[in-house]
C-alpha positions as CSV (number, residue, x, y, z in Angstrom):
1,M,-12.2,-14.7,-22.2
2,I,-9.6,-12.3,-23.6
3,A,-12.4,-10.1,-24.9
4,R,-13.9,-9.9,-21.4
5,V,-10.5,-9.0,-19.7
6,H,-10.1,-6.5,-22.4
7,N,-13.5,-4.9,-21.7
8,Q,-12.8,-4.7,-17.9
9,F,-9.5,-2.8,-18.8
10,E,-11.3,-0.5,-21.3
11,N,-13.8,0.4,-18.5
12,G,-11.1,0.9,-16.0
13,R,-12.4,-1.4,-13.3
14,L,-9.6,-4.1,-13.6
15,F,-6.9,-1.5,-13.7
16,R,-8.2,0.3,-10.7
17,R,-8.4,-3.0,-8.8
18,L,-5.0,-4.1,-9.9
19,V,-3.6,-0.8,-8.8
20,I,-5.1,-1.0,-5.3
21,L,-3.9,-4.6,-5.0
22,L,-0.4,-3.7,-6.0
23,Q,-0.3,-0.9,-3.5
24,F,-1.6,-3.3,-0.9
25,A,1.2,-5.9,-1.6
26,M,3.8,-2.8,-1.2
27,L,2.2,-2.0,2.0
28,V,2.4,-5.4,3.3
29,Y,6.0,-5.7,2.1
30,V,7.2,-2.5,3.9
31,T,5.3,-3.6,7.1
32,H,7.2,-6.6,6.8
33,L,10.5,-4.9,6.3
34,S,9.7,-2.5,9.3
35,F,9.0,-5.6,11.5
36,V,12.2,-7.2,10.6
37,Y,14.2,-4.1,11.2
38,A,12.5,-3.4,14.5
39,T,13.2,-7.0,15.7
40,H,16.9,-6.8,14.6
41,A,17.6,-3.2,16.1
42,L,15.8,-4.0,19.5
43,E,17.5,-7.6,19.7
44,H,21.0,-6.0,19.4
45,G,20.2,-3.4,21.6
46,S,22.3,-0.9,19.5
47,F,19.3,1.6,19.1
48,N,16.8,2.7,21.5
49,G,12.9,2.6,20.9
50,T,12.6,6.2,19.8
51,Y,15.1,5.9,17.0
52,V,13.5,2.6,16.0
53,I,10.0,4.1,15.9
54,G,11.4,7.3,13.9
55,V,12.9,5.0,11.0
56,I,9.7,2.8,10.9
57,T,7.7,6.0,10.5
58,V,9.9,7.1,7.7
59,L,9.4,3.9,6.0
60,Q,5.7,3.6,6.4
61,A,4.6,7.1,5.9
62,P,4.9,7.4,2.2
63,I,3.4,4.0,1.5
64,V,0.4,4.6,3.8
65,A,-0.3,8.1,2.3
66,L,-0.1,6.8,-1.1
67,M,-2.5,4.1,-0.2
68,G,-4.9,6.4,1.2
69,Y,-4.9,8.8,-1.6
70,S,-5.4,6.1,-4.2
71,F,-8.0,4.6,-2.1
72,K,-9.8,8.0,-1.9
73,I,-9.7,8.4,-5.7
74,Y,-10.7,4.7,-6.1
75,S,-13.8,5.2,-4.0
76,N,-14.8,8.4,-5.6
77,V,-14.6,7.1,-9.2
78,R,-16.7,3.9,-7.9
79,S,-19.2,6.1,-6.4
80,Q,-19.6,7.8,-9.8
81,D,-19.7,4.4,-11.7
82,V,-22.6,3.2,-9.5
83,K,-24.7,6.4,-10.3
């Protein structure tokens, strides 16, 4: 069992998948924080919708960009593994 996991790490497949899963978890967490912030800000009426959308964009943009770039690299390497 340990040898099989070690082999997966050596080939890079398990590590790549774990990185994608970790980034997906970060994306889910940031989305949850954005939703909580939007709900709180709009319930109290202290901020208008444009301000809330701007803050959510600032929170989401880096994580989405990182996830997109990582998935692009993952897809390219995976297509090379298949060949």
